C-alpha positions as CSV (number, residue, x, y, z in Angstrom):
1,M,-25.0,-10.0,79.5
2,N,-24.2,-8.5,83.0
3,R,-20.0,-8.9,82.7
4,V,-19.9,-9.1,86.6
5,A,-22.2,-11.6,86.7
6,T,-20.1,-13.7,84.6
7,R,-16.3,-13.0,85.8
8,K,-14.3,-15.5,86.8
9,K,-13.2,-15.9,90.5
10,I,-9.6,-17.5,91.6
11,L,-8.9,-17.9,95.2
12,V,-5.6,-17.6,96.2
13,V,-4.3,-19.0,99.3
14,E,-0.7,-18.0,100.2
15,D,0.6,-16.9,103.6
16,N,3.5,-14.4,102.3
17,L,1.3,-11.2,101.5
18,A,4.0,-10.2,99.2
19,Y,3.8,-13.3,96.7
20,A,0.2,-13.3,97.3
21,N,0.2,-9.6,95.6
22,I,3.0,-10.8,92.9
23,L,0.3,-13.8,92.2
24,K,-2.8,-11.2,91.9
25,V,-0.4,-8.7,89.6
26,T,0.4,-11.7,87.3
27,F,-3.1,-13.0,87.2
28,Q,-4.0,-9.7,86.2
29,H,-2.0,-9.6,83.3
30,S,-2.8,-13.0,81.5
31,P,-5.3,-12.8,78.6
32,L,-7.2,-15.7,80.4
33,W,-7.7,-14.3,83.7
34,A,-7.3,-10.9,83.4
35,E,-11.0,-9.7,84.4
36,A,-11.1,-12.5,87.2
37,E,-11.8,-11.3,91.1
38,I,-9.2,-12.5,93.0
39,K,-9.4,-13.6,96.7
40,L,-6.3,-13.6,98.9
41,L,-6.2,-15.3,101.9
42,Q,-3.4,-16.6,104.2
43,D,-4.1,-20.0,105.2
44,G,-5.6,-23.4,104.6
45,K,-8.2,-23.0,107.5
46,E,-8.9,-19.4,106.0
47,A,-9.7,-20.7,102.8
48,I,-11.6,-23.4,104.4
49,D,-14.0,-20.6,106.3
50,Y,-14.5,-19.1,103.0
51,L,-15.6,-21.9,100.7
52,L,-17.8,-22.8,103.5
53,E,-20.1,-19.5,103.5
54,N,-20.0,-19.2,100.3
55,S,-20.8,-22.4,99.5
56,A,-23.9,-22.2,101.5
57,N,-24.4,-18.5,100.4
58,S,-24.5,-20.3,96.7
59,G,-27.5,-22.2,96.3
60,D,-26.9,-23.2,93.0
61,R,-23.4,-22.5,92.0
62,Q,-24.1,-22.1,88.1
63,E,-26.7,-19.1,89.3
64,S,-24.7,-17.5,91.8
65,G,-21.4,-18.0,90.7
66,Q,-19.8,-17.4,94.3
67,L,-17.1,-20.3,94.7
68,P,-14.0,-20.5,93.1
69,D,-13.3,-21.3,89.6
70,L,-9.7,-22.1,90.0
71,I,-8.0,-22.4,93.5
72,L,-4.3,-21.6,93.7
73,S,-2.5,-22.6,97.0
74,D,0.8,-22.9,98.9
75,I,1.5,-26.2,100.0
76,N,3.7,-25.1,103.3
77,M,1.5,-22.3,105.2
78,P,0.7,-22.3,109.0
79,H,-2.3,-23.7,110.9
80,L,-3.6,-25.3,108.1
81,S,-1.2,-26.6,104.6
82,G,-2.0,-26.4,101.5
83,L,-2.3,-30.3,101.0
84,E,-4.1,-30.7,103.8
85,L,-7.0,-27.7,102.4
86,L,-6.2,-29.9,99.1
87,A,-7.4,-32.9,100.8
88,W,-10.6,-31.3,102.8
89,I,-12.0,-30.5,99.2
90,R,-11.2,-33.5,97.9
91,Q,-13.6,-34.8,100.5
92,T,-16.4,-32.3,100.1
93,A,-19.1,-33.5,97.9
94,H,-20.4,-29.9,96.9
95,L,-16.6,-28.7,96.2
96,K,-14.7,-32.0,94.6
97,H,-15.1,-30.6,91.4
98,L,-12.9,-27.4,92.0
99,P,-10.0,-27.1,90.4
100,V,-6.8,-27.0,92.4
101,I,-3.1,-26.0,91.8
102,L,-0.1,-26.2,94.1
103,M,3.1,-24.8,94.6
104,S,6.1,-24.6,97.0
105,S,9.4,-22.8,96.9
106,S,10.4,-26.9,96.7
107,I,8.7,-30.2,96.6
108,E,9.6,-33.2,98.6
109,P,9.1,-36.3,96.4
110,L,7.3,-37.9,99.3
111,E,4.7,-34.3,98.5
112,L,4.4,-35.3,95.0
113,E,3.0,-38.3,95.8
114,I,1.1,-36.8,98.2
115,I,0.1,-34.4,95.6
116,K,-0.9,-37.2,93.8
117,C,-3.1,-39.1,95.7
118,L,-5.3,-36.3,97.1
119,R,-5.4,-35.5,92.8
120,A,-4.8,-32.1,92.3
121,N,-5.0,-30.8,89.2
122,Y,-1.5,-29.4,88.9
123,Y,1.3,-28.4,91.1
124,F,4.4,-26.5,90.5
125,I,7.6,-25.1,91.7
126,K,7.6,-21.3,92.5
127,P,9.3,-19.3,90.1
128,L,12.2,-16.7,90.8
129,T,10.6,-13.9,88.2
130,I,7.5,-12.5,87.9
131,S,7.7,-13.4,84.2
132,E,8.3,-16.8,84.9
133,L,5.3,-16.9,87.3
134,L,2.9,-15.2,84.5
135,N,4.3,-18.0,81.8
136,N,4.2,-20.6,84.0
137,L,0.2,-19.5,85.1
138,N,-1.2,-18.6,81.6
139,Q,0.2,-22.6,80.6
140,T,-1.2,-24.1,83.6
141,I,-4.3,-22.6,83.6
142,E,-4.8,-23.5,79.6
143,Q,-4.2,-27.2,80.2
144,I,-6.6,-27.4,82.7
145,Q,-9.2,-25.6,81.0
146,T,-8.9,-27.8,78.4
147,P,-11.4,-30.4,77.3
148,E,-9.0,-32.8,78.3
149,A,-8.0,-31.5,81.4
150,H,-6.6,-34.6,84.0
151,L,-5.4,-34.3,87.2
152,V,-1.7,-34.8,88.2
153,E,-0.7,-38.2,87.1
């Protein structure tokens, strides 16, 4: 089996480049995602452009694997927020199945209601340490990979 063809893909959408790189390193230390290809983008507009380009090139997702297996997005970003990105994904027929995890340094009650309505797979408040981040990401990814995986309720 060709390992490159089966590599998982993660799309990280984060406007803070330092934190985006921390996320990348964290995934590289995750037993579930260490071999994953990680694409870093800085806002929701870039993410939509990327998803449109890759879904146009992918044809049958199962064969090409162009679309990400997981999207991890900050909520508060310039140009297009993570909530707007999630809304667009959930309204796009060939993308609405993609697992999306949202993160923010703080989440207001209204944002939490929007996250639930938009059917994010998970969300978390950004931790302060790398070990907390690694633990949080590993637990989150394990939860959404189980057959009983569900959306935020």
